[in-house]
C-alpha positions, -999 to 999 in steps of 0.1 A, spaced: 2 349 -207 3 374 -226 -38 388 -230 -41 378 -193 -14 394 -181 -26 431 -204 -58 424 -184 -45 424 -152 -24 456 -161 -51 475 -171 -76 465 -145 -67 493 -118 -73 514 -148 -113 504 -150 -118 501 -116 -92 475 -94 -102 469 -60 -81 493 -39 -58 482 -9 -80 479 23 -75 471 57 -106 445 58 -92 413 44 -118 394 17 -115 371 -8 -140 379 -30 -151 412 -45 -186 423 -59 -193 437 -85 -231 439 -101 -235 429 -138 -240 466 -151 -207 476 -135 -191 447 -151 -204 452 -184 -194 489 -185 -159 477 -175 -157 449 -205 -172 474 -228 -145 499 -215 -118 475 -219 -130 461 -254 -132 497 -272 -96 506 -255 -80 476 -271 -100 479 -305 -92 516 -311 -58 509 -316 -61 490 -348 -63 509 -381 -83 488 -410 -81 501 -446 -101 488 -481 -93 492 -519 -60 478 -532 -34 467 -507 1 457 -526 14 424 -516 50 410 -515 69 443 -531 47 440 -560 38 402 -566 3 399 -557 -23 422 -543 -54 419 -529 -88 441 -540 -110 449 -503 -144 450 -514 -175 464 -493 -180 439 -468 -146 433 -455 -117 452 -448 -80 450 -440 -54 452 -412 -20 452 -422 8 429 -413 24 446 -385 -9 454 -365 -20 415 -375 12 403 -359 4 420 -327 -31 404 -330 -17 366 -333 10 374 -306 -5 393 -279 -42 389 -283 -42 349 -297 -14 336 -279 9 323 -305 41 323 -308 63 355 -328 74 325 -348 41 319 -365 35 354 -372 70 361 -385 59 363 -420 21 373 -424 13 404 -444 -22 413 -429 -52 398 -423 -87 401 -438 -118 407 -412 -156 410 -423 -164 445 -422 -187 446 -389 -157 424 -372 -133 439 -343 -101 420 -331 -116 411 -303 -153 404 -320 -149 382 -351 -163 350 -365 -133 346 -385 -104 362 -399 -81 353 -427 -47 357 -426 -26 364 -453 11 355 -461 35 347 -489 64 318 -496 89 326 -522 92 287 -525 97 288 -565 71 270 -588 53 241 -572 40 212 -598 7 203 -597 12 173 -614 9 153 -579 -25 170 -569 -44 136 -579 -20 109 -567 -20 123 -523 -33 97 -502 -42 127 -476 -56 101 -450 -16 89 -450 -7 125 -444 -31 133 -420 -15 105 -398 24 117 -406 8 153 -398 -4 142 -364 26 125 -355 50 155 -365 25 172 -338 47 154 -309 81 170 -320 59 210 -327 47 204 -291 71 201 -276 88 232 -290 56 253 -279 63 241 -247 98 250 -247 83 281 -255 61 286 -229 26 278 -244 3 256 -243 5 226 -268 -16 226 -303 -31 189 -311 -43 186 -348 -75 165 -345 -83 159 -382 -94 173 -412 -124 199 -410 -123 198 -447 -102 169 -467 -80 189 -492 -94 200 -527 -73 209 -558 -87 232 -582 -72 226 -612 -79 255 -630 -79 279 -609 -46 265 -595 -63 271 -562 -54 240 -528 -80 240 -504 -75 223 -468 -93 225 -435 -81 215 -397 -96 212 -368 -74 219 -338 -70 217 -300 -51 243 -279 -47 232 -246 -61 266 -229 -88 267 -250 -126 256 -241 -136 248 -279 -113 239 -309 -100 262 -336 -104 258 -373 -78 266 -397 -94 267 -432 -61 270 -454 -63 283 -489 -30 281 -512 -30 304 -547 -2 291 -568 22 311 -587 46 317 -608 75 325 -584 56 312 -548 28 305 -529 -2 334 -514 -12 316 -483 -49 325 -471 -54 310 -437 -86 318 -419 -85 309 -382 -120 305 -363 -139 285 -338 -151 258 -355 -183 266 -348 -176 295 -380 -167 266 -406 -197 267 -427 -196 308 -424 -159 304 -436 -165 280 -461 -194 303 -476 -166 331 -480 -137 314 -496 -149 322 -530 -154 360 -522 -119 363 -504 -104 343 -538 -119 371 -558 -100 396 -537 -65 381 -542 -46 378 -573 -11 376 -584 4 406 -606 11 407 -640 49 388 -646 39 367 -617 10 341 -624 13 301 -628 7 301 -664 38 325 -667 58 301 -657 90 297 -674 115 262 -670 140 281 -688 147 307 -660 123 299 -632 129 285 -599 108 254 -590 99 246 -556 111 216 -539 79 205 -533 45 196 -547 10 201 -541 10 173 -512 39 188 -493 16 225 -494 -8 203 -472 22 184 -448 32 222 -444 67 210 -440 81 238 -465 61 263 -449 80 266 -420 69 303 -415 32 300 -421 24 284 -385 -8 269 -377 -27 290 -357 -45 291 -328 -75 314 -317 -76 310 -278 -89 343 -272 -106 342 -241 -139 356 -230 -132 390 -219 -161 388 -196 -152 359 -181 -119 369 -175 -128 399 -159 -152 382 -136 -120 360 -124 -97 388 -121 -124 410 -101 -133 382 -75 -94 380 -74 -80 414 -75 -85 428 -42 -58 399 -29 -38 408 -58 -38 444 -51 -31 440 -18 -6 420 -26 14 440 -47 5 475 -30 19 452 2 48 443 -11 59 478 -28 52 493 8 77 467 22 98 476 0 100 515 0 128 527 26 108 538 59 105 576 61 136 600 79 130 604 124 125 638 130 
């Protein structure tokens, strides 16, 4: 996987065992050295990313975010790298990501949660069915859809991602035109379960997607910060839900129920937070490092042509 591969490549930079004549199966590393290596690697990763605050334009002027004190924003290109390379999601799941909102004191490697921001120009979504949807039946259907989705993930070389159930059942705020729901997911290679807390803000020509990705233990913290995140996001004049004009505007093929099912948001993929505990990974690699290093260096020596004889 991408993150483990990155660690393995970078480990020699931070003191990987050198090739020796002695064939040992383990490598001793004192706690202080391990902590130093972990911190050095973490710092090198975090230093690659630049965050901003203040006003951020989205989707060619359709919407905007106003990032206040206490939060920070990572742009689309950097966010897609984090989602794919660090969180180990398929590239297609990050294709339409416009950025991510982090707590101000967080980093890409150390955070309770991050809100992934997307926009789907699907048209005007009618909320007429919001009170009529049987969300228990919908959950059953979504779990059945997992089978095909997981087959696709495995075909692309990724672990399965199973929907466990609602972490918070769907709720539609008619006044603000905002739909909330949260899924508990289990990624095949993760120790704990992942939370996807979904927020959809309805607009005149599409839907603003705010998806908090976290471990399940962060559910209450995410829920607490939903109002603050919603206060950051707004459709610009000309694109608000109330400005819909049935004479000229396109109506989406799906209603509120379709948003929860996720069938129309093919690019707004379910995201898994599979970032490994860096310290545990370093311990594992350090233990195997001497053998790996000997294998690589030994193979290189075998492939090198013999030196010319004098």
